[in-house]
DOVEX-331920 format. One line per 8 residues: number of its first residue (from 1); their letters; for each residue x, y, z negated of C-alpha. Coordinates in steps of 0.001 Angstrom, whole numbers, plus 500000, padded with zeros to 6 digits. Each point is the difference from the previous one (the first is absolute). Last residue first. Example, Ala and Ser with C-alpha at 12.3 -4.5 7.8 and 13.67 -1.06 7.14 Angstrom:
# DOVEX-331920
2) sa) 513670,498940,492860  498630,496560,499340
This chain:
# DOVEX-331920
138) xxxxxxxx) 789384,750299,285191  497715,499109,497123  501369,500800,496551  498062,498227,497274  498336,501661,497007  499346,497672,497049  497218,500614,497542  499141,499542,496295
130) xxxxxxxx) 503369,499075,498468  499748,500000,496203  502324,502140,497906  503427,500628,498461  500134,496833,497891  502963,500075,497621  501925,496851,499148  503331,499592,498174
122) xxxxxxxx) 500140,496215,499759  500860,498704,496497  496498,498617,499522  500344,497856,503104  498037,500377,503213  499135,497014,502131  501226,500133,503600  497023,498664,501885
114) xxxxxxxx) 500325,496984,502296  500011,500070,503810  503206,502060,499965  501297,502821,502222  496499,500946,501090  499217,501573,496635  498440,499069,496658  500545,501521,496576
106) xxxxxxxx) 499110,498261,496773  498084,500486,496787  499276,497179,497560  496801,499602,497955  498957,496809,501768  500634,501447,503463  500295,503682,500906  501187,501203,503386
98) xxxxxxxx) 501065,503467,501173  500901,500168,503716  503278,501833,500557  501445,503317,501161  503324,500607,498277  502084,502810,498477  503118,498616,498267  501006,501163,496509
90) xxxxxxxx) 499330,496712,498182  496636,499728,501738  498486,503291,501139  496571,499570,501443  497817,500598,503031  496968,497745,499888  497976,497687,502225  497094,498826,497876
82) xxxxxxxx) 499305,496245,499834  499322,499874,496255  499100,503515,498960  501971,503201,499415  497743,502877,498957  499664,502928,502390  501228,503467,498978  503414,499773,501673
74) xxxxxxxx) 498547,499730,503492  502529,499080,502689  499517,500640,503717  502535,498035,501999  502085,501273,502882  501383,497418,502394  503713,499952,500901  500493,496264,499419
66) xxxxxxxx) 496625,498275,500058  497053,499711,497593  497231,497709,501250  499752,497999,496758  501866,497100,501643  502672,502537,501051  500734,500771,496336  503757,499297,499658
58) xxxxxxxx) 500924,501434,503416  502145,502948,498992  499745,503741,499428  496633,501542,499161  499201,503719,500150  498003,501404,497077  496805,502064,499956  498714,501108,496609
50) xxxxxxxx) 496652,500126,498218  499489,501053,496362  498818,503571,500499  498052,499295,503187  497833,497245,498469  498133,497784,502498  502150,500706,503056  499492,498469,503447
42) xxxxxxxx) 496868,501481,501569  499638,503259,498064  503729,500683,500144  500010,499124,503696  497554,502821,500770  499020,499960,503685  498505,503307,500973  496390,501082,499783
34) xxxxxxxx) 496632,498437,499297  499426,497818,503060  496686,498173,499584  498219,501412,503069  503073,499284,502163  499736,496325,499092  497410,499521,502774  502773,500789,502512
26) xxxxxxxx) 498837,501756,503155  499675,497705,503035  502520,500592,502743  502261,502933,500850  497979,503223,499977  501684,502947,501720  499813,503463,498493  501309,502958,501966
18) xxxxxxxx) 502117,502990,499090  500896,503341,501601  497660,499561,502962  501219,501746,503137  498384,503035,501606  501762,501177,503173  496865,499906,502176  496808,500029,498020
10) xxxxxxxx) 498022,497587,497899  502838,497498,499694  498560,496505,499659  499734,498689,496452  501822,496783,499093  497462,497418,498897  500878,497462,497319  497676,501471,497389
2) xx) 497275,502127,501552  500435,503774,499743
């Protein structure tokens, strides 16, 4: 049977059960398709140390992270200057940009153009580095 051609009934009362109809040019990517979409393979580097957290607030809009977004956080990555991190500072969970200048460490967000420099008495624990942000599109 040719693709896109519906067969004629050979005898009275015969109806085809199924027919194939071609709709446009076949996709060249079809030859490279290797199965279903695996978001773990695409978005996660280390499954054991990766978490998804929902963000509340507008403090990191300049980084593309909005209220209600989910962020992918990898606990195995090292924190570097400029990394967006999830941390606990004096008991409060925050998402901030990590900055280091002249041996000092600070946190940067949209609420202030200048970093908040950390003091030795601050209770700080870095949870992990943000690798991706998932936006809701409605």
